[in-house]
N, C-alpha and C positions, 0 to 999 in steps of 0.2 A: 504199931501205928507208925504212919509215914507222917513224917510234921512238915518238912518241905520238899519240893522239888522243883526243878527245871526241866524242861522238855525242849529238845533242838534249836538252841539257843543260838542264833550266830549275829556276830559284828563284824561287819568289813569297812574298812577305810581303804580312800582311793588316794593314791601317790601318783599322780599325772594321768594322762590321758589313759593308758595301757597297764600297769601295774596296781592289781589288787592286793592288799594286805587281809590274811582272813585270821582277825584276832579269836574270833569262837566260832566253828565252825561244826554246827549241829550238834552239840553239847547238853547230853541229858543227865542228871546226878538226881537222885534220891535220899534225903537223910532223915534216917526215924529219930523218933523223941529219945530222948539220952543217949545219943550219942555224940561222939566227936569227929568231927570232918577237918581233916588238912586236906590244903591245897598247894603244892609245890611245884618247881618246876624253873627250869633255866631262867632268867632274866628276860622280860621281854616276851612272853609265852603266852600272856592271856591272863594272870591269875588275876588284874585289876581289873580288868571288862568283867571277868568272870563275878569277882565280887560285886561292883559296882550293877551290872544286871539282876545279880540272886537279891541283889539291897531294893532295888528298883529304883536306885539313885542315876543311873544311866540308861541311856536307850539302846534298844537291838535292832538287828534289820529283818531277825525272825524270832519265833518262840515265844515259850509261855513261862511265867511261874505260877507255882500252886504252893497255899500255904495251906495244911492241914484239907487237903482236895481243892479248893475251890483258889480261884485267882481274886488276890487280892484289891480293895477298891470298892 
């Protein structure tokens, strides 16, 4: 059974008028009930943004979170 899922999460930051930083760019993941999931990578590669977006603590520019197949809230 799928416990948690993200679909096409995007989070962009703008640094100046010409620079766009894509912290999350079309990120999708699925976590099944009873599984252990680890997100790792180099510093400043979006792990914190993903954790905030997945926990509905932060905002995203696009995408959705699903908890047991439904949007939380």
